[in-house]
Structures are given as C-alpha cells and as structure tokens.
C-alpha positions in Angstrom: 7.7 27.0 242.8 9.0 30.4 241.8 9.2 34.0 243.1 7.5 37.0 241.6 8.6 40.5 242.5 5.8 43.0 242.5 6.1 45.7 239.9 4.6 49.2 240.2 1.0 49.2 239.2 0.5 45.5 239.9 -2.2 44.3 242.3 -2.7 40.9 244.0 -5.5 40.4 241.5 -3.3 41.0 238.5 -0.6 38.7 239.9 -3.1 35.9 240.6 -4.5 36.3 237.1 -1.1 36.3 235.4 -0.1 33.0 237.1 -3.6 31.4 237.3 -3.6 31.0 241.0 -6.2 32.2 243.5 -5.8 35.3 245.6 -6.6 33.2 248.7 -3.8 30.7 248.0 -1.3 33.5 247.3 -2.2 35.2 250.6 -2.1 32.0 252.6 1.3 30.8 251.3 2.8 34.3 251.8 1.2 34.9 255.2 -0.9 38.0 254.9 -4.6 38.8 254.9 -4.8 42.1 253.0 -4.4 42.8 249.3 -2.4 46.0 249.5 0.9 44.6 248.2 3.8 47.0 247.4 6.3 47.3 244.6 9.4 45.3 245.3 7.6 42.8 247.5 8.6 39.2 246.8 5.7 36.7 246.5 6.2 32.9 246.5 4.1 31.3 243.8 3.5 27.7 244.9 3.2 26.2 241.4 5.4 24.0 239.3 3.9 25.4 236.1 5.1 28.8 235.1 2.9 31.0 232.8 5.2 32.9 230.4 4.9 36.7 230.8 5.6 39.4 228.2 9.4 39.9 227.9 10.3 36.6 229.5 13.4 34.6 228.6 14.6 31.2 229.9 17.2 33.0 231.9 14.7 35.3 233.5 12.4 32.4 234.4 15.3 30.4 235.8 16.2 33.3 238.1 12.6 33.4 239.4 12.6 29.7 240.0 16.2 29.4 241.4 17.1 26.7 238.9 19.6 26.7 236.0 18.6 27.3 232.4 19.8 23.8 231.6 17.4 22.4 234.2 14.6 24.3 232.6 15.5 22.9 229.2 15.7 19.4 230.6 12.3 19.7 232.1 10.8 21.1 228.9 12.2 19.0 226.0 12.2 20.7 222.6 11.6 24.1 224.1 12.5 26.9 221.7 13.8 30.0 223.5 12.7 32.2 220.6 9.1 31.0 221.0 8.3 31.9 224.5 4.8 33.2 223.7 3.0 34.9 226.7 0.5 32.6 228.2 2.5 29.4 227.4 3.1 26.9 230.2 6.6 26.1 231.3 7.3 23.3 233.7 9.4 24.2 236.7 11.7 21.3 237.6 11.6 19.7 241.0 14.7 20.4 243.1 13.7 18.8 246.3 15.9 15.7 245.9 18.6 17.0 248.2 18.5 15.0 251.5 19.0 17.5 254.4 18.7 17.4 258.2 17.4 20.6 259.7 17.8 22.1 263.2 15.5 24.8 264.4 15.2 26.5 267.8 12.0 26.9 269.7 11.3 28.8 272.9 8.6 26.9 274.9 5.5 28.8 275.7 2.3 27.0 276.9 1.6 23.3 276.3 -1.3 24.2 274.0 0.8 26.6 271.9 3.7 24.1 271.9 1.6 21.4 270.4 0.1 23.8 267.7 3.4 25.2 266.5 5.5 22.0 266.7 2.8 20.1 264.7 2.9 22.9 262.2 6.7 22.8 261.6 7.5 19.2 262.4 6.9 17.9 258.8 9.8 20.2 257.7 12.2 19.5 260.6 14.7 16.8 261.6 15.4 18.2 265.1 14.1 21.0 267.2 16.3 22.5 269.9 14.2 23.7 272.9 15.4 26.8 274.5 16.9 27.0 277.2 18.5 25.5 280.3 21.0 27.4 282.5 23.7 26.3 284.8 25.4 27.7 287.9 29.1 28.1 288.9 28.9 24.7 290.7 27.8 22.9 287.5 24.2 22.5 288.6 21.3 23.0 286.2 19.4 25.9 287.9 16.1 26.1 286.0 13.3 23.9 284.8 11.1 24.2 281.7 7.5 23.1 281.2 8.7 21.2 278.2 7.4 17.7 278.5 4.5 18.3 276.1 6.9 19.9 273.6 9.2 16.9 273.9 6.5 14.4 273.4 4.9 16.3 270.5 8.3 16.5 268.8 9.0 12.7 269.1 5.4 11.9 268.0 6.1 13.8 264.7 9.3 11.8 264.1 11.5 14.7 265.0 14.4 14.6 267.5 13.9 17.0 270.5 17.2 18.7 271.6 17.8 20.4 275.0 19.6 23.7 274.6 22.2 24.4 277.3 23.4 28.0 277.5 25.8 30.0 279.6 23.2 32.7 280.3 23.3 34.2 283.7 21.9 37.4 285.1 24.6 39.1 283.1 23.4 37.6 279.8 25.7 35.2 277.9 28.4 35.0 280.6 32.1 34.2 279.6 33.1 34.4 283.3 30.7 31.6 284.2 32.0 29.5 281.3 35.6 30.1 282.4 34.9 29.3 286.0 33.0 26.1 285.4 35.1 24.6 282.6 38.5 25.3 284.3 37.6 23.4 287.4 37.6 19.7 286.8 35.0 19.0 289.6 32.5 21.5 288.4 33.1 20.6 284.7 32.4 17.0 285.5 29.4 17.9 287.5 28.0 20.0 284.6 28.5 17.1 282.2 26.8 14.6 284.5 23.9 17.0 285.1 23.4 17.6 281.3 23.3 13.8 280.9 20.8 13.3 283.7 18.6 16.2 282.3 18.5 14.7 278.8 17.8 11.2 280.2 15.2 12.3 282.7 13.2 14.5 280.3 13.4 12.2 277.3 15.4 14.4 274.9 17.4 12.9 272.0 20.5 15.1 272.6 21.8 18.5 273.4 22.8 21.8 271.8 25.6 23.6 273.5 25.0 27.4 273.1 27.9 28.9 275.1 28.5 32.4 273.7 31.3 34.9 274.1 33.8 32.1 275.0 37.2 33.6 275.7 40.3 33.0 273.6 42.1 31.6 276.7 39.3 29.0 277.1 39.5 27.8 273.5 41.2 24.4 274.2 39.3 23.7 277.5 36.0 24.4 275.7 36.8 21.9 273.0 38.0 19.4 275.7 34.7 19.9 277.6 32.8 19.1 274.4 34.8 15.9 273.9 34.1 14.8 277.5 30.4 15.6 277.1 30.3 13.7 273.8 31.8 10.6 275.4 29.3 10.8 278.3 26.3 11.3 276.0 27.3 8.4 273.8 26.6 6.1 276.7 22.9 6.9 276.1 23.2 7.2 272.3 22.4 11.0 272.5 23.5 13.4 269.9 25.6 16.5 270.6 25.2 19.6 268.5 26.7 23.1 269.1 25.8 26.7 268.1 28.8 28.8 267.2 29.2 32.3 265.9 30.0 32.8 262.3 33.7 33.1 261.5 35.5 34.0 258.3 39.0 33.6 259.8 40.8 32.7 263.0 42.1 36.3 263.3 39.0 37.9 264.9 40.0 38.4 268.5 36.6 38.0 270.1 35.9 34.7 268.2 39.2 32.9 269.0 37.5 30.9 271.7 35.9 28.8 269.0 38.2 26.3 267.4 36.2 25.2 264.4 38.5 22.3 263.7 38.6 20.9 267.2 34.8 21.4 267.7 34.0 20.0 264.3 35.9 16.8 265.1 33.9 16.3 268.3 30.2 17.2 267.7 27.7 15.6 265.5 26.5 18.8 263.9 27.6 22.5 264.1 24.9 25.1 263.8 26.6 28.3 262.6 24.7 31.4 263.7 25.0 33.1 260.3 23.3 36.3 261.3 23.7 39.6 263.2 26.4 41.1 261.0 24.1 44.1 261.6 22.2 44.0 264.9 20.1 46.1 267.2 23.1 48.2 268.5 24.7 48.7 265.0 23.9 51.1 262.2 21.3 49.8 259.7 22.3 47.1 257.3 21.8 43.5 256.2 21.4 41.0 259.1 22.6 38.0 257.1 24.4 39.2 254.0 25.1 36.5 251.5 28.7 37.7 250.9 29.6 37.1 254.6 27.7 33.8 254.7 29.6 32.5 251.7 32.9 33.5 253.3 31.9 31.8 256.5 31.0 28.6 254.7 34.3 28.5 252.8 36.3 29.1 256.0 34.3 26.4 257.8 34.9 23.9 255.1 38.7 24.1 255.7 38.2 22.8 259.2 34.8 21.0 259.5 33.3 18.1 257.4 30.7 19.5 255.1 27.9 17.2 256.2 28.3 18.4 259.8 27.6 22.1 259.0 24.1 23.6 259.4 23.7 27.2 258.3 21.5 29.1 260.8 19.3 31.8 259.3 17.3 34.5 261.1 13.5 34.5 261.1 13.9 38.2 262.1 15.3 41.5 261.1 15.6 45.0 262.7 13.7 48.2 262.6 16.1 51.1 263.0 15.2 54.8 263.6 17.1 56.9 261.0 19.3 58.8 260.9 21.0 56.4 263.2 22.5 57.7 266.4 25.2 55.6 268.2 24.0 54.2 271.4 20.4 53.7 270.2 19.0 50.1 269.9 16.9 49.0 267.0 13.8 46.8 267.7 13.9 43.2 266.5 11.1 42.4 264.1 10.0 39.0 262.6 10.4 38.6 258.9 6.6 38.2 258.7 5.9 41.4 260.6 8.4 43.3 258.5 6.6 42.6 255.2 3.2 43.4 256.9 4.7 46.7 258.0 5.8 47.5 254.5 2.3 46.8 253.3 0.7 48.8 256.2 2.8 51.9 255.4 2.8 51.2 251.6 6.5 51.4 251.5 8.2 49.9 248.4 10.7 47.1 249.2 14.2 47.5 247.8 16.7 44.7 247.4 20.4 44.7 247.7 21.8 42.5 244.9 25.2 42.6 246.5 24.0 41.3 249.9 20.9 39.5 248.7 18.9 41.2 251.4 15.6 43.2 251.3 15.0 46.5 253.1 12.6 49.4 253.1 12.1 52.8 254.7 8.9 54.3 256.2 7.7 57.2 258.3 5.5 56.3 261.3 2.5 58.1 262.6 4.7 60.3 264.8 6.7 61.5 261.8 9.8 59.4 262.7 11.8 57.8 259.9 12.6 54.1 260.0 14.8 51.7 258.0 14.0 47.9 258.1 16.3 45.1 257.0 14.9 41.6 257.0 14.7 38.2 255.1 12.2 37.4 252.4 11.7 34.5 250.0 14.4 35.7 247.7 17.1 36.0 250.4 16.1 32.7 252.0 16.1 30.9 248.6 19.6 32.2 248.0 20.8 30.8 251.3 19.2 27.4 250.5 20.9 27.3 247.2 24.2 27.8 249.0 23.5 24.7 251.2 23.1 22.6 248.1 26.1 24.3 246.3 28.5 23.4 249.1 26.9 20.0 250.0 26.2 21.0 253.6 24.1 19.1 256.0 21.2 21.5 256.2 19.8 24.8 257.1 18.4 25.8 260.5 16.6 28.8 262.0 16.4 31.0 265.0 13.6 30.7 266.1 10.3 29.0 265.1 7.9 31.0 267.3 8.8 34.1 265.2 7.1 32.5 262.2 7.9 32.8 258.5 4.9 31.4 256.6 6.5 30.8 253.2 9.6 29.2 254.8 8.0 25.7 254.9 7.2 25.9 251.3 10.8 26.8 250.5 12.1 23.9 252.5 9.8 21.6 250.4 11.2 23.2 247.2 14.9 22.8 247.9 15.1 19.7 250.2 13.9 16.3 251.2 13.9 16.5 255.0 15.6 13.7 256.9 13.3 12.1 259.5 14.1 9.7 262.4 
C-alpha cells in the first residue's frame, strides 16, 4: 500500500488510471462517495504494486509507501534506479510483520449498532474499551450500560472487552471526586471491590482506568490505588490498563499527578492520550503533532517498559472559526467528516511537514471563515511508523464510532494484530 497526494488538475479518474485501480475501490477504501477530490488530499492506494510515474525515484516511491529505499531494493532485486521507466511495476514490500496489540475506545449506542461496528473493527483490534462507568463519593458504581451485546460481540470476535472506569461527575472529569475517594481507605476499598464485581458480573476481560485531572498531591495515592486494584483483579485474571495524558517531562504542574514510572510498574498497558495539544478552546493548530508525540514517547521510555506503551491517536480534529477569538470553542469533527468537508467546499488540503498534520481553510455559506486541523492517512502512517521505530506495544484510538475508513487498511499495512 502507498499514499498518493492529489496534485492540481488531477481527478479521481486520472489517479485510478495512473495506478490501475478502480474508482469504486479508491472511493471505498478512502471512505467517500463523490469524485470531487481536491489538491493536497491524501489517498490510500490499497495495492502492493506501484506503477512508476513520470519523475519518480526510489526515494520518492519509498516516501509514498512509508518504507526505506533499501527495503524497496530488497523487494525488487536487480532494480536500476536510473531505469525507472513510467509504467513499470515496482513491488511494495510487506511491512505487516510487527506483532502489536491495539486498544480502541468505543461508546455504546444500540445493540444493533454495537454489533455492526464491533464486527467491522474487531479483525483489527486486540481489545476494545467500552465507555464509560462512573463512581460516587462512597465508591459505588452509579450507572449501568446496555453493554452485554457489545461485550458478547467483542469476545466472539476474539477481542478482549475492557470496562472503562472514569472520574466523571456532573462537573466533568472531577479531581475532587478522585481525591475524596482515594484518600479514604474505606471508600477506596469499596471502589476496588465494586470494579471487580462489575467486571466479573458483566463478563469483561479487564478494566481501563481513565481518571483525568488527578492532582499532584494525589500522585502517590493514585499509584497505590492502581496497585491495590491490580492485586484484586489478578484474582480473576483480569487485565488492568490506564489512560494517561501525554507528558514530555515531570515539570508540567497540572500533570504531576501521573507518576509514569510508578504507574508503568503496576499496569499491564498504558494508553497515552497523545492528542489535544490544540483543542476546542485553543487557537487553531495540530491536534496530534508528531514533534510532541516523539517527545512524549522518549520521555515515557525513561520510565515505562516499551512493550507496555500504547500510543493513542485521535479519530477527530477541530473546526475553528477564524480569526480566532479567545473564549470561543471550536467544534469537534471526525477525520472522515473533515476530508468530506474539504471536498464539499473544494478547499485544497495543506500539510505541515514540521508537525506531520493536514489542515485546510474554507468559507461557509454564511461567509464565515474556518480552519480545520485533522488526521489523514499521511499523519496516521507517520504515527504507526513511530510505534515500530520505538518498539512499542501498539497504537490505539479515541474512539471507534467516529470512524476512519482507511484506518483499518493502515493497521493491516504496518502490523499483525495480536488476538486472544
């Protein structure tokens, strides 16, 4: 597989003709119905044979295929770089020999929709964390989910269903609730027991702890809670995973509540939420810039075993009104909807080489200017390459119901997914 970036004057027909692939397959793999592609749009070409184009070099082809020049040479013995005649076939080497375990989040909807979506994504998943359960100040689980169909469907597809436990209250992610429960031995023990009973009763394979905005003063008690929970869950052979904010150092005041080293020593897997460097309340910019993700990985590796780390990527971006005014909130938008919006408004897609992130600008029907940053097959491929480069456990995503049609093809290109 390789990526083609649409050039000015190209059409879906000319791209399909150039690479000898049908328009129908191009549209299906990339998740759109129309043919009005735009310059700068990245298309995933689901072929392992590349048709040489005018002006190509081995280096240029390797960049499109996210492989090295040497890998291309190895896959094409005797190839002469000075004889890359347009129309010649070049074999793209397989790079799916990296065994990885993925963790994706899923928000339950209806049983019918749960079956459809989980069946769709399960072949490319190791575990699916179902969102979300809440707890009260006494340590009781206070809500229930209509999740039995989702759990059964997940197991049936040889994927481990995980229960997501959050510190969400009516105030959103609630550090006061976390502080109150964890610092009281009785309520902490009650919460641990209730999590164990929930997992056992519902038939989950483990938990994901998604406590956000943990205070610096609760750093040690939070790690201690995870250790106690792990010991309890081991009685039922359940796994424990955690979602943590991305950190590039221990000096960020609002992230000191997360002791990467202590947490990494306790949990089975750590899902790093490597996104929202720019978010709805910020100025426009890349949501998951590769520069910051690389720094996060390198910091994490000084404290956490590499094969416990899962890099979480966003299946969404944001649509800002520009010029940006402080206090305004941008709308979240799925990656799939972002590219459809660029096609709808015929807005060329630009790409930041520094951040490895796509973006575009458009003017809506009311004359309002917008700027959209999102993820495409280029930026996702770059993140998957990082997983392999640093020998991490896997990649994960928030969250499946947002959809990202070419994502499953990329997973097949870069990884062999570990199944239970």
